[in-house]
N, C-alpha and C positions, 0 to 999 in steps of 0.2 A: 878649730875647724872653720873654714870660711863660710859665711852665710851666702846661700845661693838664691838669686832672685832673677826674674825676667828683666829684659832691658826696659820695659815699660815701668815696672816697679822701681827700678833703680833711678829713673829720671823723675819720677813723680815727686819725691820729697824736694828736689831742687826747684821744681816748678812751684810747689807750694811755698817754699822759702822765698822765692823771687816775688811771688804775688804778695806775700806778707810784707816784704821790704818795700814794694811799690806803694802799698796802702799806707805804710808808716811814713814814707818819704812825701806822699801827697799831703800829709798833715803838717809837715815842717813849716814853721813860721806862723802857725795858728796862735792867736792870742786869747787869753782868758783873764777875767778880773776876779780876784779873790778878796773878800772883805778882811780888813785887818782888825780882828776882834780877839780879845784874850779870854781864856777860860772856856767855859761851856756855853758861851753866848750863841745866839742864833747865827747860822752860817748862810742862810738864804738871803740873797741880795734884796729881795722885795721887802723883807722885814726891817732892814736897817739901811735905807737909801742914803743917809747922810754920813755914813762911816767911810773913811778913806779906803781905797782899794789898791792892792798890789797888782800890777799888770804883769802877767807871766807869758813867756813865749815857748812853744814846743820846739825842741831842737832835734827831734827824732827819737830821743831816748828818755828825756826828762824835761820837766818844766823849769825854765831858768828865769830869773828876774829880768824884766824888760823896762819897767817904769812904774809910776804911781799915778793915782787919780784921787782928787779930793772928794768926789761924790759918785754916786751910781750913774748919774747922767753923763758926767765927764768920762767915766770909764766906758760907758756904752759908745760914746763918740770915738774913743780910741780903738776899741775892739771891733766895732762895726762901722768903719768910716764910709763905706760905699752905700749905706742905707740912707735914702733921702726921705724926708717927711713928705707924705702925700698931701695934696691940697684937699681941703674938706669938700665932700661931695654934696651938691645941693639936693635937698629933699625933692623927690619926684612928686608930681601932683597925682592924687588918687584917681584912678579910672572908674567911672560909674559902671554899675552892672548893666549888662545888655538885657534887652527884653526877651530874647529867644530862650528856649528851654535847653540848657546845656546838659551834658552827660551827667554831671554831678549835682544838678539842681533838683530840688523837690518839685513835684507837679503842682 
């Protein structure tokens, strides 16, 4: 027996499927760096910064090999190329307290 549904219900799954595909496609080309460690060693990159990394690229369905990096710093330059180092900000001079009685000052 055929399943009956309203026209709105019939088109809703396709909208949802299309939205999911658009989200997936937006991430295509994204890179990630995975530490090359064996066994049960730490997987967190900040714990082992000198270990080589495998650079992987998202193709829309799975992570595929893209390249390698010798250290965490090199991997970060490959994965995040558009991030620029900010120049150091000069320390501001402290402002002296004013003599008036402000809202939060004790009398």
